[in-house]
C-alpha positions as CSV (number, residue, x, y, z in Angstrom):
1,M,21.3,-4.0,27.8
2,M,20.1,-4.2,24.2
3,N,16.5,-3.3,23.3
4,T,14.6,-5.5,20.9
5,R,11.4,-4.5,19.1
6,I,8.8,-7.2,18.8
7,E,6.0,-6.6,16.4
8,A,3.1,-9.1,16.0
9,R,1.3,-8.8,12.7
10,R,-1.7,-10.9,11.8
11,E,-2.4,-12.0,8.3
12,L,-4.9,-10.0,6.2
13,T,-8.0,-11.8,5.0
14,M,-8.7,-11.6,1.3
15,G,-11.5,-9.1,1.9
16,E,-9.2,-6.8,4.0
17,A,-6.5,-7.0,1.4
18,A,-8.9,-6.0,-1.3
19,V,-10.3,-3.1,0.7
20,E,-6.8,-1.8,1.5
21,G,-6.0,-2.2,-2.2
22,L,-9.2,-0.4,-3.2
23,L,-8.4,2.6,-0.9
24,A,-4.7,2.7,-2.0
25,G,-5.7,2.4,-5.6
26,S,-8.2,5.3,-5.4
27,M,-5.5,7.5,-3.9
28,A,-2.9,6.4,-6.4
29,G,-5.5,7.1,-9.2
30,A,-5.8,10.6,-7.8
31,A,-2.0,11.1,-7.9
32,M,-2.0,9.8,-11.5
33,L,-4.8,12.2,-12.5
34,A,-3.0,15.1,-10.8
35,Y,0.2,14.3,-12.9
36,L,-1.8,14.2,-16.1
37,M,-3.5,17.5,-15.2
38,V,-0.2,19.2,-14.7
39,I,1.1,17.8,-18.0
40,G,-2.1,18.9,-19.7
41,L,-1.9,22.4,-18.3
42,A,1.7,22.7,-19.4
43,A,0.6,21.7,-22.9
44,G,-2.1,24.4,-22.9
45,E,-5.1,22.1,-22.2
46,S,-7.8,22.9,-19.6
47,V,-8.4,20.7,-16.6
48,V,-11.9,20.0,-17.9
49,E,-10.5,18.7,-21.2
50,V,-7.9,16.4,-19.4
51,V,-10.4,14.9,-17.0
52,G,-13.0,14.6,-19.7
53,R,-10.7,12.2,-21.6
54,F,-11.4,9.6,-18.9
55,D,-15.2,9.6,-19.7
56,P,-15.9,6.2,-21.2
57,G,-18.7,7.6,-23.3
58,A,-18.3,10.1,-26.1
59,S,-19.6,13.1,-24.1
60,G,-16.2,14.0,-22.5
61,S,-17.9,14.9,-19.2
62,P,-15.3,15.8,-16.6
63,L,-17.4,14.6,-13.7
64,I,-18.1,11.2,-15.3
65,G,-14.4,11.1,-16.3
66,L,-13.3,11.8,-12.8
67,L,-15.6,9.2,-11.2
68,A,-14.9,6.6,-13.8
69,H,-11.1,7.0,-13.4
70,L,-11.2,6.8,-9.6
71,A,-13.5,3.8,-9.8
72,V,-11.3,1.9,-12.2
73,A,-8.2,2.9,-10.2
74,G,-9.9,1.6,-7.1
75,V,-10.8,-1.7,-8.8
76,Y,-7.3,-2.2,-10.0
77,G,-6.1,-1.4,-6.5
78,A,-8.4,-4.1,-5.1
79,L,-7.1,-6.6,-7.6
80,F,-3.6,-5.7,-6.5
81,G,-4.5,-6.2,-2.8
82,G,-6.2,-9.5,-3.6
83,G,-3.3,-10.6,-5.7
84,W,-0.9,-9.7,-2.9
85,R,-2.8,-11.8,-0.5
86,L,-2.6,-14.8,-2.9
87,T,1.1,-14.4,-3.6
88,P,3.2,-17.0,-1.8
89,F,6.3,-14.9,-1.3
90,R,4.4,-12.1,0.6
91,R,5.1,-13.9,4.0
92,R,8.8,-13.8,3.4
93,F,9.1,-10.2,2.3
94,D,5.7,-8.9,3.4
95,W,5.3,-5.2,2.8
96,R,8.9,-4.3,1.9
97,L,8.4,-5.6,-1.6
98,S,5.0,-4.0,-2.3
99,P,6.5,-0.8,-3.9
100,V,8.4,-2.9,-6.4
101,C,5.4,-5.0,-7.1
102,G,3.3,-1.9,-7.4
103,L,5.7,-0.4,-10.0
104,A,5.6,-3.6,-12.1
105,Y,1.8,-3.7,-11.7
106,G,1.6,-0.1,-13.0
107,L,3.7,-0.9,-16.0
108,A,1.6,-4.0,-16.7
109,L,-1.6,-1.9,-16.6
110,W,0.0,0.6,-18.9
111,A,0.9,-2.1,-21.4
112,L,-2.7,-3.5,-21.2
113,A,-4.2,-0.1,-21.7
114,Q,-1.9,1.0,-24.5
115,G,-2.0,-2.3,-26.3
116,V,-5.5,-3.5,-25.9
117,L,-8.1,-1.4,-24.0
118,L,-7.6,2.1,-25.5
119,P,-7.5,1.0,-29.2
120,L,-10.4,-1.4,-28.6
121,W,-12.6,1.3,-27.1
122,G,-11.3,4.2,-29.2
123,S,-10.6,6.1,-26.0
124,A,-9.8,9.8,-26.0
125,L,-6.9,8.9,-23.7
126,R,-4.9,7.9,-26.8
127,A,-4.3,11.7,-27.2
128,V,-2.0,11.6,-24.1
129,P,1.6,11.5,-25.2
130,L,3.0,7.9,-24.8
131,V,5.8,8.9,-22.4
132,H,3.4,10.8,-20.1
133,F,0.8,8.0,-20.1
134,A,3.6,5.5,-19.2
135,A,4.9,7.9,-16.5
136,A,1.4,8.3,-15.1
137,H,1.1,4.5,-14.8
138,V,4.5,4.2,-13.1
139,L,3.3,6.9,-10.6
140,Y,0.1,5.0,-10.1
141,G,1.9,1.7,-9.4
142,L,4.5,3.1,-7.2
143,T,2.0,5.1,-5.2
144,L,-0.3,2.1,-4.9
145,G,2.6,-0.1,-3.6
146,L,3.8,2.6,-1.2
147,L,0.3,3.2,0.2
148,F,-0.4,-0.6,0.5
149,R,3.0,-1.0,2.2
150,R,2.3,1.8,4.6
151,S,-0.9,0.2,5.7
152,R,1.0,-3.1,6.3
153,A,4.0,-1.5,7.9
154,A,2.3,-0.2,11.0
155,P,0.8,-2.9,13.2
156,P,-2.2,-1.8,15.3
157,G,-1.2,-0.6,18.8
158,P,2.3,0.3,20.1
159,P,5.0,-2.3,19.6
160,L,6.2,-4.2,22.7
161,L,9.7,-3.0,23.5
162,M,11.7,-5.6,25.5
163,T,15.2,-5.5,27.0
164,K,17.4,-8.5,26.2
165,S,18.7,-10.3,29.3
166,K,19.4,-13.8,30.5
167,C,16.8,-16.3,31.5
168,V,17.8,-19.2,33.9
169,I,15.5,-22.2,34.1
170,R,16.1,-24.4,37.2
171,R,15.9,-28.1,37.2
172,G,12.7,-28.2,39.1
173,G,11.0,-26.1,36.5
174,G,11.3,-22.8,38.3
175,V,12.5,-19.7,36.5
176,R,14.4,-16.8,38.1
177,S,12.0,-14.1,37.2
178,D,14.5,-11.3,37.8
179,L,16.3,-12.4,34.7
180,L,13.4,-12.6,32.4
181,P,13.0,-10.1,29.5
182,S,11.1,-7.2,30.8
183,P,8.9,-4.5,29.2
184,E,10.2,-1.0,29.4
185,R,7.1,0.0,31.3
186,G,6.8,-0.9,35.0
187,S,9.6,-2.2,37.2
188,R,13.1,-2.9,36.0
189,S,12.6,-6.6,36.1
190,G,9.1,-6.5,34.6
191,V,7.7,-8.4,37.6
192,Q,5.9,-6.8,40.4
193,E,8.3,-6.3,43.3
194,R,6.9,-7.8,46.5
195,G,7.2,-6.2,49.9
196,R,7.3,-2.7,48.6
197,G,4.3,-0.5,48.5
């Protein structure tokens, strides 16, 4: 007999999608920051200096920079989750497409930051080499998409594993229960056997 996996997945609400995006975005922001720290250390900069660039004020505080970066990364993640919920093709491809969408999203955020936000605010992040800033955003988007996908890939609870077999429906409406698909747990037919005990 052939085994078939049946997975039921309910649709996320907008709030749930935003929260999942927020969490995935914060973790993706941490991955992005780790990449930029490694690049900074390789260039002879200190961790304090690298993280301090994310401080929106002029003080260059590493603590404020860290918190600001993770907050912004989380908000962008929540926007990704909400956008995913509103996208019409998500039902067709569901979570399998989220890494690709995350990658495109990361590149779009890089273009927005590089072309508009950093020059507008005069941010210290403009000192990060362009190729590394782009790579950090690619890493952010890909990580965001993968983490968002992971949260959608595993339905709650164990999947129902069924065996494929024939089902015969009689004219009177009766069904031969010994031929119904049966769960792997319990008796072979999936129906309580009578007379044995």
